[in-house]
Structure formats: C-alpha cells, structure tokens
N, C-alpha and C positions, 0 to 999 in steps of 0.2 A: 504494500500500500504506500509506504513512504517513497519507494522508488518511482511509483507512478506520479506522485506529486512533484518529485524532483524533476522527472522528465517533462512534465507540463511546465514547470518553472523555467527550465532550460529552453524549451520551445518558445516561451514568451520572451525570454531574453534575446534569443536569436532573431525573432521577429522585430523586436525593438531595435536591435543593432542594425538590422537590414533597413529599417525605416529611417534611421538617422540621417544619411546623406540627402534623401529627398526632403526631409523635414528641414534640415539645415538650409538647403537650397531655397525653399519657399520663404524661410525666415530672412535669409540674406537678400532675396529679391524684394521683399517687402521693405527692408531697410534701404536698399539701393534706390527704390522708387522715390524716397525723400530727397536724395541727392539729385536725381533726375529732374524732379519738379523744380527744385531751387535753381539748378543750372539753367534750365529753360527760361526761368524768369530773369536771370542775370545776363544771358548772352546778348551781345549786340547783334543786330540783324538788319538786313536790307530786304532780302527775299524770304527769309524764314526757313531756308533749306537747312542751315546749321541747327537752328532751334528744333526743327522737326526730327532731325537725325539723332539727337541725344537720347540714349536709351541705355539699358543695362542688359547684360547677358551672362550666362554661366560660361566661364572660360576654362574651368577645370572641375571635374567631379570624379572622385574616387571613393573607395570605401572609408577612407580616413580624412579626406580633405575636399572641401567645396570652395571654389573661388568665383565670386560674382563681381564683374567690373562694370562701371558706369562710364560712358564716353560716347564717342561718335566716330564714324568712319569717313567723314568728310576730309578731303585732302588739306584744305586750308584751316582746319580747326586748330591745329598746333600754332599757326601764325597768329590767330586771334588770341589764344591763351597766353602765349609767351612773347608775342611781338616778332617782328622780322625787319632787319635792316641790312639787306644784301640785294644782290641781283638774283632774280629767279632763273629758272631753266631757259626762259625765252629772252633773257638779257634785260628785263625791265627792272629798274631800280626801285626799291621799296625802303621806306623808313617808317614802318608801322609800329606804333607803340603797343605794348601788351594790353589786352583787355580781358583779364582772367575771368572765367565764369565757372569752370569745373573745380579748381582748387578752392576758391572761396565757398562754393556750395558744399564741398566735402567738409571743410573745417567748421563751417557754420552748423552743419547738420550732424556732425560726428556723434555728439552725445545723444541726439534724438534717434539716430540710426542704431546705436548700441542698445538703447532702450527698446526700440521697435523689434529688433532682431531677437532680443531676449524674451520679450512678451509673446511674440508670435511662436517662437520655438517652444516655450513653456506651454502655451495653449495647445499647440499641435501634439506635443508629446503626452499630454494628459489624455488624449484620445487613443493612444496606442495601447 
C-alpha cells in the first residue's frame, strides 16, 4: 500500500517537473509583455513599422532553462536605440543621436516584470 502511494507521488512529481518549462515560458511571456507595451509607447516613429514590430518570443526552451526576449527584427532598430554617426552601406552620412526605447522600458518595468512572472508562475503551478 505504501509503495502505491509513493508511486503516485513520484508520478505527480514527474508531471510537475515536465510542466515547469511550459509554465515558466507562459510566466516569462506575461512579464515580457510589460516591456513590450512600455517600449511601444516610448519608441519614436514616423510610419509605425518599428513600433508594430516590437514583440517578444521564446529564444531558448529546454528542460532546465527558458529564455524569452523582447525586441524587434527591424534593421534600423539598433540605430534608433543606440544612435548612428557613420556612413551607411550606401555611403550616406548619418549623425543620428540615440533615442532609446527598449533599455528604458526594461529598466522601468524590471520590478513589475519580476512580480508578474512570479505571480503568474505561482498561479499556474497551483493548478498542476
């Protein structure tokens, strides 16, 4: 009888461990959304392409690690964030000052992201 209870407990632990990566991913995505929203409000724009391109995605997911990144795939995004004072590939001269939007969003939202991730993770693990 005791072994059956132990087997059931081990089965529950295995299920819990298997669910952790996806639970962590959901929690991290929820936190990353706060940075995404803040960055979209901060970014300078003319056409809105850069603003619309800001998003988050899971860049690594293993049994022991989940990494979710917030950013954009637009070629000129780095120029806006860090500035650019050189010639580009076409020989055009630029003296563009930095207009950071991702870094300030991250630093402003860091505490809220940590709280959000913890709350969502705890809420989801209570269901397992």
